[in-house]
C-alpha positions, 0 to 999 in steps of 0.5 A: 500500500502506497499512495504513489501508484508508480511505486506500488507498480514498480514493487509489484513488478519486481517482486513478481519477477522473482517468481516467489511472490504474488502481489496485490497493490492498493493505492486507496487507504479507504479500501485497503482493509477490504482488499486485504481481507479478500486477498489474504496476504502473508505480509503487508508493505505499507507507506507511512505518509499518505494523504487522509489515512496515514500508515499508522492509522491504517496499520491499526485498522489491519491489526484490529481486524481478526482476519488480518491481525497476525499479518506482519506489516513492514513500513516504507518511509521517506521520513527516516533516513536509511542511517536512522532506520539502520541505527535502530536495527530496522525497527521503530516501536517494535515494527519493521521499517525500510527507508525510501528509496528502497532497494529491491534487495532490501525488500526481498531480504525483509520478506525472506526474514518475515516469511522464510525462504 
């Protein structure tokens, strides 16, 4: 989930090219929970800064949903630098963060860490 369709599309294409992941992109925070209920993801990549409903609020909605509460959420952010995220071990408040611009190798390594493989 990102408010920039080009970022969502790029992540989706690159992850699907690995042949290891099935990806659904969503750019509308208001329909994201229903889309996730239907898709049943194993992990959610979520932008922090979005218009209207921000990533933290949307994460709270995912975690309040009985069908989605156990799905790991990885935040993508341009608010923190790679150095700041790295200095905190990739975790802020117990949640995983990746700093933008994000390299595909970082995303894949994060997915493997959370999903195995």
